[in-house]
C-alpha positions as a printed Julia matrix, in Angstrom:
151×3 Matrix{Float64}:
   0.1    0.05    0.1
   1.4    3.21   -0.78
   1.39   6.59    1.19
  -0.26   9.51   -0.32
   1.69  12.79    0.29
  -0.79  15.11    1.0
  -0.56  18.85   -0.52
  -0.41  21.95    2.13
  -1.55  25.28    1.64
  -1.17  27.28    4.69
  -0.62  30.88    6.05
   1.79  31.14    8.94
   1.84  35.0     9.26
   0.8   37.96    8.3
   2.89  41.55    8.55
   4.25  44.88    7.31
   7.63  44.42    6.26
   8.36  48.12    5.53
   5.91  51.6     5.58
   6.2   55.03    4.28
   3.84  57.51    4.87
   5.14  61.47    3.06
   3.1   64.54    3.39
   5.42  66.97    1.88
   3.01  70.08    2.01
   1.49  69.68    5.34
  -0.05  71.52    7.23
  -1.09  73.67    4.01
  -2.23  70.73    1.89
  -5.1   70.27    4.74
  -6.62  73.74    3.91
  -7.29  72.61    0.6
 -10.62  70.92   -0.21
 -10.23  69.61   -3.51
 -10.8   65.86   -4.52
  -7.69  64.6    -4.89
  -6.15  62.61   -8.03
  -5.22  58.83   -6.42
  -3.05  56.89   -8.41
  -1.96  52.78   -7.01
   0.58  51.0    -8.32
   1.03  47.61   -6.93
   3.5   44.45   -7.42
   3.99  41.4    -5.64
   7.27  39.2    -5.26
   7.53  35.45   -3.69
  10.88  34.3    -2.45
  11.22  30.7    -0.75
  12.81  31.1     2.85
  13.32  27.4     3.18
  11.73  24.25    1.6
   8.57  24.92    1.1
   7.9   27.98    2.94
   7.35  31.2     0.9
   7.43  35.15    1.5
   5.17  37.16   -0.74
   5.48  40.91   -0.82
   2.37  42.93   -1.82
   4.38  46.08   -2.57
   1.84  49.55   -3.08
   2.28  52.98   -3.43
  -0.15  55.11   -3.39
   0.11  58.9    -4.86
  -2.42  61.41   -4.28
  -1.88  64.84   -5.88
  -4.29  68.29   -5.68
  -3.1   69.34   -9.41
   0.89  69.05   -9.15
   0.96  69.99   -5.24
   1.73  66.66   -3.55
  -1.17  65.72   -1.12
   0.63  62.45    0.45
   2.65  59.54   -0.56
   2.29  56.41    1.04
   3.96  53.16   -0.05
   3.38  50.01    1.86
   4.86  46.48    1.69
   2.54  43.55    3.17
   3.84  40.2     3.78
   3.37  36.97    4.61
   4.54  33.87    4.98
   3.57  30.36    3.41
   3.31  26.73    3.55
   3.26  25.14    0.18
   4.4   21.63    0.41
   3.36  18.47   -2.32
   2.11  21.15   -4.86
   2.52  20.58   -8.4
   4.64  23.02  -10.32
   2.11  24.87  -12.25
  -0.44  25.2    -8.97
   1.9   26.77   -7.55
   2.61  29.06   -9.98
  -1.65  30.11   -9.02
  -0.57  30.19   -4.98
   2.2   32.5    -5.65
   0.31  34.93   -8.42
  -3.46  35.06   -7.73
  -4.01  32.95   -4.32
  -1.14  34.69   -1.78
  -1.68  38.39   -3.36
  -5.56  37.75   -2.99
  -4.74  36.49    0.73
  -2.71  40.03    1.56
  -4.71  42.54   -0.15
  -7.08  43.04    2.21
  -4.84  43.7     4.73
  -2.73  46.25    2.72
  -6.12  47.84    2.12
  -7.22  48.61    5.32
  -3.87  49.57    6.21
  -3.84  52.45    3.47
  -7.36  53.09    4.87
  -6.49  54.03    8.58
  -3.24  55.36    7.51
  -4.69  58.21    5.46
  -7.15  58.74    8.01
  -4.81  58.76   10.94
  -2.62  61.11    8.23
  -6.17  63.75    8.93
  -7.21  63.01    5.08
 -10.69  61.43    4.64
  -9.7   57.18    4.99
  -8.6   56.08    0.89
 -10.09  52.8    -0.02
  -8.34  51.24   -2.33
 -10.4   49.27   -5.42
 -10.22  45.23   -5.21
  -7.46  44.14   -7.34
  -7.95  40.96   -9.97
  -5.05  39.24   -9.23
  -5.99  36.34  -11.55
  -6.66  38.44  -14.55
  -3.23  40.38  -13.77
  -1.58  36.68  -14.14
  -3.55  35.75  -17.48
  -2.03  39.14  -18.75
   1.16  38.24  -17.31
   1.51  35.08  -19.11
  -0.1   36.59  -22.26
   2.87  39.07  -22.68
   5.16  36.8   -21.82
   3.99  34.14  -24.75
   3.75  37.0   -26.91
   7.58  37.6   -26.12
   8.47  33.58  -26.64
   6.64  33.69  -29.84
   8.63  36.74  -31.44
  11.78  36.1   -29.95
  11.66  32.49  -31.88
   9.92  34.26  -34.98
């Protein structure tokens, strides 16, 4: 009778790896009542810490401006440590690129909202991010780059 190895996917820890808030035009910026233009740039990566143990870091830059005047700039690295053992490599890629960022994003979103409120601004609530779609785009871009290289 053969032993079947069980797949393991679990979250061990969620933590803030790095955080920065800049309000270069304070206190004058608080007098401005216009709605800011808010730009979000988000990226992530996963690194193996030990066999079957990975750290995924979600990096976000939230830049708020009124015209050309900087309202605030937030940079956050929200991280998590995940156990991933006995998982096929194709499934492992889905976990790294979709599931782990999906798990971390609500914590990042709450942190941005809380941080903007504590800084004296109205809370910034980030729109949901479709990591499955982003992964699909990444796969398509890699496939296009490969086919262009071959041709």
